[in-house]
N, C-alpha and C positions, 0 to 999 in steps of 0.2 A: 185878326185872332181874338178869338172868344175868351173868355177867362179858363174852361175848362180845357182848351189847348195849352194855352200857356202855365197852365196845372202841370198838365200831364208831361208837356216837354219839360219844365224844372224839375220833376219826378224823375224821368230818364237821365237829366245830366245829374243826378243826385246832390244840386244843391240846396241844403237845409238853410235855410233863414236863420232860425236859433243859432245853429250849430258855428255859421258863420259872425254874426254877431257875437257869442260866448268866446269865441277865440279872439275877435277884435277888441273885447273889452279886456281879457286877461291880457295881451298884447299890451294894451295901456295898462294896467294894472302894475305889470311887470316892470314897463320903462319908468313909471312913475318911482316905484320902489327902487329901481337900481339907481336913480339918480338923488334919490334920498339917502340912501345906505352911505354912496358916494360920498357927497354933502357931510356927513356924520363923520366918515374916517376921514375925511379931508381937514374938518376943523380938527378933530382929536390929534389925527399926525401935527397937524401946523403949529398945534399946543404945544406937542413934545417937541417941535423942533426937527421934525421928521420931514423927508422930502414930500409933495403931493401930487407932483407933475404926473407920475404914474396912473393916477386914478383919475386925472383932468383929462389925461388923453385919452384913458378906456373910455371915460362915459362920453367925450367928444366924439368920440370915432363913431361910437356907435347910435348915439344922435343924429350923427351926419349920414349916416348909411338909411336910417330908418326915415329920416327927411328924405334924400336922395329918391329912393324907392317909392314913397307917397307922391314926390314931383311926377316922376316916373308914371305912373298910374292915373294920376288925377291930373295933372298939368298945372296943379294949384301954384303961383308964383311966390306965396307965401314960404311953401314949404323948401322952393328952391335957395331963398333967400335965408332961411334958417339954416339950410344944407352947407352953403357957403360960408355963413357965419363960423358954424361948426368944424368946416374944415379947416379954416385959419386957425380957430385956438386946437384943433389936434395937433395940427403941424407946429404951433407956438410951445404946446408942452409935451411934445416929443422929444423937439430939438430941447428944451430948458433940462428934461428928463436925461437926456444922454449928455449933457454938459452939467450934470450932477446936482441940479437943484430941486 
């Protein structure tokens, strides 16, 4: 397959590399912002004696799902490892939340 055939095929499929890159980077920044915001709110809630397990469970589940998806698409073992850890953390946090902590 030559360069022109590859370009025509990509145009027919509608794969715009810039659009894909922008989407991937926006998801990454959304992910970072979510984790940082949850950390700040957890700290503030913890300082006032409020429970923080709901935020911990929410962020952990989100990270788990993102890493599991990344593993399924790329077969990257580190993503599977992080997903497994986050699954354990999310289960722990959810149980603690329902226990009132």
